N, C-alpha and C positions, 0 to 999 in steps of 0.2 A: 504493500500500500504506500509506504514511504517513497519507494523508488518511483512508483507511478506519479506521485505528487511532484516529484523533482524533475519530471520530464519537461522538455521544452514545449512552450505553447506560444506561438507568435502573437504578439500584441498588435491589435488593429490600430495602426498609427496613420491611417489614411484620413487626414482631417477633413478633406473636401468631401469624401464619401460619407464620413461620419456626420457631417452637417446635413447632408441630404437625408440620411436615415433618421436623425433627430427630428427633423421637420415632419417627415412622414409618420413617425411614431406618435408625435405630439398631436397631430391632426387626427390620427386613428383613435387615440385615447379620448380626445374631445368628442368625437362622433359616438364612441362607445358609451360614454357617460350621458350624452344627450339622448341616445336611443333607448338605453336600458335603465338608466337612472338608478344605479345601485347606491349603497351607502346612505339609504333613506333620503336620497335627493328628491324622490317623487313626492315626499310629504311636505316639501317646501312650497312657498308661494312663488309666483312667476318671477319677480326680479331676483329674489334670493337664490332661486334655482339656477338662473342664468349666470349670476355672479359666481356662484360656487363652481359650476361646471367650467366656466372660463378660467377661474382661479386654479382649479386642479390641472387643467390643460397647460397653463402657464408654468405651474410648478414642475410638471413633467418635463417641459421644454428646458427650463432653467437648470434643473438637476442634471439632465443628460448633457446639456451644453457645458456646464462647469466640469463634469467628470470626464467627458470624452474630448473636449476641445481645449478648455482653459488649463486644467491641471497638467495634461501631457505637454502643453506648450511652455508652461512655466518651469516644470521640472522634467525635462526630456531624459535626463540620466536615470531617473527612476523607472521610466517606461521604455527602456531599451528593448527593441524588437528581439534581438538575439539572446537576451538574458531573462526574458519573461518565462515563467514556469506555470505549470498547472495549478499549483497551490496559490500562486499570486493571482491567477485568473479567478479562482473560486472566491478568494477574499475580496477581490475587486468587484465581482458581481454582487456579493453580499453587501458591500458598501453602497453600491448604486441602488440596490433594493432598499436599504435602510434610509438613504437620503430622500428617495421618492416617497416612501411610506411616512417618514417623519414630516416631510413637507405637507402631505395631506393632513396629517394630525394638526400641525400648526394652523393650517387654513381653517379647519373646523373650529379650533379653539379661539382663533382671532375673531371669527364671525360670530361665535357664541350662539350657534343655531341649534345644535343638537347635543344632548347629553351622551357621553361616550359609554360604551359597554364593551365587554370582551369580544362579542360577535362583530361589533363595528371595527375594532382593531384588526381582527382576523380578515375582515373584508378588505380593509385598506391594504394589508400585506398582499392579499391575493390580487387586488387590482394593480398594485405596484409590480407584481411578477409579470404582468402582461408585457410592458415595454422591455423588461429584462430578458424575457423569453424571446421576444422579437430580435433583440440584439444578438443573442446567442445563435439563433437560427441564421440570421444574416451573416454573422462571422463564419459560421460553419460552411454555409453555401459559398461565401467569398473564397475561403481557403480551398474548398473542393474545386471550384472553377479555376482558381489560380494553379493548383497542382495538376489538374487535368490538362490545362493549356500548356503548362511547362513540360509535362510528360510528353504530350503530343509533339511539341517543338523539338524536344530532345530525340524522340524517336525518328522524326524527320531528318534531323542532323545525322543520326546514326545511319539511317538508310542511305542518305546522300553520301556519307563518308565511305560506306561499304561499296556503293556504286562507283565512287571515284577510285577506290583502291583496286577494284576489279578491272578497271579500264587499262588497256595497254597504252603505253606511251610510244609513239612512233618517231624514231630518230631518222629523219630523211637525210640522204647524202647526195652530194653532187654526182656521185656514181650510183647507178641503180642497184648494182649488186651489193653495195655496202649498207643498205638499209637494215635497221634493227628495230624490233618491237619487243618491249618488256613490260612487266608489271613494276611500277615504281618501287614497291617495297623490297624488291630483290636487288635493286641497284646499291652498290657499295659507294662508288665514287666515279667522278668523271675527271679526266686529266687532259689538259690542253697540250697538244703536240703539234707545233707549227700551224699548218693549215688543216689539221685534223683534231679530233677529240678522241680520246681512248676511254671506252666505257667498260667498267668492271662490274660484274654482277655475280650473284650466287646461283649456282646450279647444283642443287642438293648440297653435298658437303664440299663441293669444289668451287673454285672461283674461275670464271671465264672472262675474257676481255676481247674487245673488237675495236679496230680503228674505223672511224667514219669521217669522211670529209665534210666537216661542219664547224661551227664556232661555239664557244662557251656561252655566248649571248643567246643563241638559239636554244641551247640545252637548258639554260636557266629559265627561259620563257616557257618551255614545255613542262618544267617541274615546279612552277611558281605556286601551284595550288596545293603542294605537299610541304607542310611546314617542317618536316624533318630533314629537308635538304638545306645545306648551309655552305655558302661560298666563303671558305676559310682563307682563300688565297686567290690571286687573279688567275692562277692556273689550275685550281682545284675546286670542285663542287662535291661535297661529301654528304653521305647519309649518316646523321649523328647517332642513329640507332645501332650502327655497326662499329662505332669507335671502341677499340679494345682497351687502349690506355693513352694517357697524355704525358709526355715528358717535357721538361723544361731545362734549358741550359743558358749560357751567356748569349747565345744567338737567338733565343726565343723559344717558342713552343713547337713541338712536333706531335703529330697524331699517328697512331699505329692501329692497323687493322689485322685481325687474325688471318693468317695464311696469305698475307700480301707481302711481297718481298721488298717493299720500299716504305719510307716514311713520308708523311704529308706535312709540309710546313704551314704555319699559321701566321698571317701577316699581322703587323702591330695593330692595324685598324680593326682587325676582326677578333682580337683577344677578349675584349669586353663582352661582345655578343656570344662568343664561345662559352665563356663562364656562365652566362645567363641561360644559354640553351642546355648545357649539361646539368645545371642546377635543378631544372624542372623535368629532367628525364624520369 
């Protein structure tokens, strides 16, 4: 039970949406009181009845406005979205219930219209539960829509990512016979070699390579949608997922790849980005 109460529960800090909900709930309470006339409202004379109904509607509006708009604006650190817990939400809902019911009580005492009884107090609490229930339902539906929309967006991104990964990248050459098509995730690196580029890729447990008459610029454009490719040097474009280790000496940094018989230099301008890329692998 204690662990359940300690679970995170996102605080509804959307002030604009809260203002709309407060207005809707206040009007609904006013219409409810006008139509059903609980709390012995029906026993009152015409003017007193209207004044009391309007007063109770205003109290509902003021209580919700203070609790949902004013207090979170004055003390935002208390209502941090990421630190809100279930036990805090329960206490907060009880506080809102108390302020509404107590406001109703003060309204009756101020007007001095009706003598209070236990049943009257129970009725007030039950009436005060109506806007609180509406708030809880609204927040539940808001979170449900938000999470469903986020889940759908993530699923679309995953689907698009898988579709992109399954596509072949076609390296065209000035010579027809030198063309090469590969899945990007298999590429280790591309090395510039005069008027050619040399492409290295994994073929099972082996590494293969092929020279193609093309440029690093064209290769970079083909692979720009894949964020794991990094141009560490003007002559090298590498797949950071295959970096085996990084060595540093007085001349700078070198990258090493498993089963590759040469080292890959890192230019000074690329060192900062390299650190950032490896950090988030």
